[in-house]
C-alpha positions, 0 to 999 in steps of 0.5 A: 460400252453400250452398243450404239443403236438407231431405232433400237437396232445396231448401227451395223444393220444400217451399214449392211442395209445400204451396202445391200441396197446398192448391190441389189440396185446393181443386180436388179438393174442388170436383171431388168435388161437381160432378157429384153437385151438378149431378145432385141433384134440385131437388125434394129437401127436403134439400140440393137440387142443380141437377136436371141429367141425367147426360149434361148434367152429364158434358158440363159436367164434360168441358168444365170439365176441358178449359178448366181445363187448356187455359187453362194454355197462356195461363198459360204464355205470360203467365208467359213474356212478362209476369208470370214464374212466381211472379206468375202463381201469385199472380194465379192463386191469387187468381182461384181463391179468388174462384171458389170463393166465387162457387160458394158463392152459390146463383145460376146466374149466380154458378155460371157466374162461379165456374167461369170464375174457376176456369178462369182461375186454375188456368190461371195457377197450375198450369203455372207452379208445376210449372215452378218445381219443375224450376227448383229443380234444376240440369241433370243433377241426379239428384234431379230426378225424386225431387223431382217425385215428392215434389211429386206426393205433396203434390198427392195429400195435398190431393186425399186430404183434400178429398173427406173434408172438402169432399165430406162437407160438401157432400154431407151438409150443404150444397153451397155450404158445401162450395164455401166450404171449398174457397176457404178451402183455397186461401187457406192455399195462397197464404199458404204461397207468399207467406211462403215466397217467400224460398226461391224467389228464384232460380226463377220470375222473368221471363226478361227480368230476366236478360241470359243468359236474354234472349239465349236467348229471342231465339235460334232453336231448334237441331236438337236442340231441334227434335227434342226438341219433336217427342218432346214433341208425340208424348208429348202424344198419349199424354197425351190418351188417358191423361187421357180414361181417368183422368178417368172417376173424377170423372164416369162412375165417380162416377155408376157408384159412386153407382148401381151399386156396393154401397157398404155396408161393415159396415152403413155406406153409404160416401158417393159423394164419398169414392171421389174420395179413392182415387186420392190415398190410393193415391198417398200409399201407393205413390208412394215405393215406385213411385219406388224400384222404377223406380230399382231397375229401371234400376240392374239395367240394364233399360229405364227411360226415360220413354217406357218408363214411359209405355208400361207405364202405358198397359197397366196403365190398360187392365187397370184398365178390364177390371176395371170391365168385370168390375164391370158384368158382375157387376152384370148377374148380381147379383139386386140389380143392384149390383157388389161394391165390390172391383172399384172399389177394384181399378180405382182402384188400377191407375189410380194405378199407371198414373198414377205411371208417366205423370204425374210422369214426364211433368212431369219429362220436359217440364222436361228437353226443353223449350227454355228460352225455351218452358219455361212454354209447353210446360208450359202445352201439356201441361196444354192436352192434359190438358184435351182428355183431360178433354173426351174423358172427358166425351164418353165419359161421355155416350156411356155414358148411351146405349150403357151403361158396358160399351161405354164401358169397352171403348173406353177399354181398347182405346185404352189397350192400342193406345197402350201397344203402339205406345209399346213399339215406338217407345221406341228411336226416341224416345230417339234424338230426345231426344238424351240427355235420358234421361241426365238422369234 
């Protein structure tokens, strides 16, 4: 029977699209509030926070981000060995719901319990739902990258709405009410996934349920597979630097926006949490045009491999931090000690151009290169590496509290520049080690 499609893509893609949209609504809503909640004084008569220092809050932010993604490797193993990807997504979703509602209770014990549940839940859900997207497409299907781009837009619709809704409620009404709204968002995501399961019958199942796949699972890796794993491991090093830069948005850049950016527009002061929507807004705005531009670039006979796109993304990320350095300088010579808002808007825009050149490409890249029996494990490893980038982001934020934002932004800019240049030199060699995987785009 002909598989049902929407816009030329399997219907299952849109089930995963809406599931992940609500999961990201939950995640980014909590993320938009976390550092602001931790650093708000306990002595505030209205909506008090936890009274932590900026360094303490950024340290926890980095550790939480690291553990959220690091647990992805265990989530991948659990799916490959015991649960299958679909069950892992359901169990992970339930843990996230429990975690968000635990944060809604004003108690230090429940706060740490909630973070622990979120870490375990996202670790199970995140790598496996991404792997299921790749499983919807046959080998060599030219629509695979476009499918991941659509999926990525879904992620960012949730991330766009969350700071406006959850962040505003948390920052201006009650932090704990904001956390509970994040929990309700996750409930909607799980409802979509469970009731849309009929469109996901052929993906996300435990490997041992298939004789063919069981045979593959017992076979040693071939020379081609080993070479491709080497390429994946090298790309993971790139990912660490990228996320160390990108995740400044929820930590150091959030505090910088609160304290050192003139947020008044037409007499209205923009809430700090709203800036967390900029990434998602730009992704939704330019996601499809970026995908079209890369496709057009490749059809013109120019280099358009995943490695090349990552290299370009790293250079663009470098420029985004040069813009932030401009903001710091502008603030230093301004009588009010505040930087104009356009620096921040421009930097976030470049973050997203870099992100669209790296993150969805990397997700698609992994599903092409990862050996079948390690599909979820390699996706989990990707998210674990993302976690290390998150921890590095927190450490750089802590460093900025002592050395200043200019020093931290300079280090990030130089690191992104060096990685980008190195990648440009290695494009040809890494394509050879991929053994034609780039031809699958």
